[in-house]
C-alpha positions as CSV (number, residue, x, y, z in Angstrom):
1,G,-9.5,-11.4,25.4
2,L,-13.0,-10.9,24.7
3,E,-12.5,-7.8,22.2
4,P,-13.1,-8.5,18.6
5,V,-10.0,-9.1,16.5
6,E,-9.7,-7.7,12.9
7,L,-7.2,-9.8,11.0
8,M,-7.3,-7.7,7.8
9,D,-4.9,-4.9,7.4
10,P,-6.5,-1.5,7.3
11,A,-6.3,-1.1,3.5
12,S,-8.0,-4.4,2.9
13,L,-10.5,-3.6,5.6
14,F,-11.2,-0.2,3.9
15,E,-11.6,-1.9,0.5
16,R,-13.9,-4.6,1.9
17,R,-16.2,-2.2,3.6
18,W,-16.2,0.1,0.4
19,A,-17.3,-2.9,-1.7
20,T,-19.9,-3.9,0.8
21,T,-21.3,-0.5,0.7
22,V,-21.4,-0.4,-3.1
23,V,-23.0,-3.7,-3.3
24,E,-25.7,-2.8,-0.6
25,R,-26.6,0.3,-2.5
26,A,-26.9,-1.6,-5.8
27,L,-29.0,-4.0,-4.1
28,A,-31.4,-1.5,-2.5
29,E,-31.8,0.0,-5.9
30,L,-32.6,-3.2,-7.5
31,E,-35.0,-4.1,-4.9
32,A,-36.7,-0.7,-5.4
33,E,-37.1,-1.4,-9.0
34,F,-38.8,-4.7,-8.3
35,S,-41.0,-2.8,-5.8
36,V,-42.1,-0.2,-8.1
37,R,-43.3,-2.9,-10.4
38,G,-45.1,-4.7,-7.4
39,Q,-42.7,-7.6,-7.6
40,Q,-41.2,-7.7,-4.1
41,A,-42.1,-11.4,-3.7
42,L,-40.2,-12.1,-7.0
43,F,-37.2,-10.2,-5.9
44,K,-37.1,-11.9,-2.6
45,E,-37.1,-15.3,-4.2
46,L,-34.8,-14.5,-7.0
47,S,-32.2,-12.4,-5.0
48,R,-31.3,-15.5,-2.8
49,F,-29.6,-16.8,-6.1
50,L,-28.0,-13.5,-6.8
51,L,-24.9,-13.4,-4.9
52,C,-24.0,-17.3,-5.3
53,E,-24.4,-17.9,-1.6
54,Q,-25.2,-21.3,-0.4
55,V,-29.0,-21.8,-1.2
56,E,-30.7,-25.0,0.1
57,E,-33.2,-24.8,-2.7
58,T,-32.6,-25.2,-6.3
59,Y,-34.0,-23.2,-9.2
60,A,-36.3,-26.3,-9.8
61,D,-37.6,-26.1,-6.2
62,V,-38.3,-22.4,-6.4
63,A,-39.7,-22.1,-10.1
64,P,-43.0,-23.8,-9.5
65,R,-43.8,-21.3,-6.6
66,L,-43.3,-18.5,-8.9
67,G,-45.2,-20.1,-11.8
68,M,-42.2,-20.5,-13.9
69,T,-40.3,-23.2,-15.6
70,T,-36.8,-24.1,-14.4
71,A,-35.4,-22.5,-17.6
72,A,-37.3,-19.4,-17.0
73,M,-36.1,-19.2,-13.4
74,K,-32.5,-19.6,-14.6
75,M,-33.1,-16.7,-17.2
76,S,-34.5,-14.5,-14.6
77,V,-31.7,-14.9,-12.2
78,S,-29.3,-14.3,-15.1
79,R,-31.1,-11.1,-15.9
80,L,-31.0,-10.1,-12.2
81,R,-27.3,-10.6,-12.0
82,Q,-26.8,-8.7,-15.2
83,R,-29.1,-5.8,-13.9
84,C,-27.0,-5.9,-10.7
85,R,-23.7,-5.6,-12.5
86,E,-25.1,-2.6,-14.2
87,L,-26.1,-0.9,-11.2
88,L,-22.8,-1.7,-9.5
89,K,-21.1,0.0,-12.4
90,E,-23.4,2.9,-12.0
91,Q,-22.5,3.4,-8.4
92,I,-18.9,3.3,-9.3
93,L,-19.4,5.7,-12.1
94,E,-20.4,8.4,-9.6
95,T,-17.1,8.2,-7.9
96,V,-14.8,8.2,-11.0
97,S,-14.1,10.4,-14.0
98,T,-14.1,7.8,-16.9
99,A,-15.6,4.6,-17.9
100,S,-12.1,2.9,-18.0
101,E,-11.6,3.9,-14.4
102,A,-15.1,2.4,-13.5
103,E,-14.1,-1.0,-15.2
104,E,-10.8,-0.9,-13.1
105,E,-12.7,0.0,-9.8
106,Y,-15.3,-2.8,-10.7
107,G,-12.5,-5.2,-11.0
108,Q,-11.1,-4.0,-7.5
109,L,-14.6,-4.3,-6.0
110,M,-14.9,-8.0,-7.1
111,A,-11.4,-8.6,-5.7
112,A,-12.3,-6.9,-2.4
113,L,-15.4,-9.0,-2.1
114,R,-13.5,-12.4,-2.7
115,K,-11.0,-11.6,0.1
């Protein structure tokens, strides 16, 4: 009764774990890019908005801490998301042969994350 229970079927569980691993790798690479530029604090603030998780603060709350306007903050998060998508696709390209396969895998990755 105290053992953890996994409600996903093995195939879905595998897909979810694969998707999580790809995302973790892309985020680590993204963080490293910011770190090389000495922008670890900026990454920390912006990345909270990256995955569309529930964030207690708004762009308007965070922007002044970063010396940005709200519009600049929105643009920075948008660019961060775009770069993250690029890195996800690069991660996927390492495991497939063609760009069309990568696009299909990217769609499967997004679907696995929504489950």
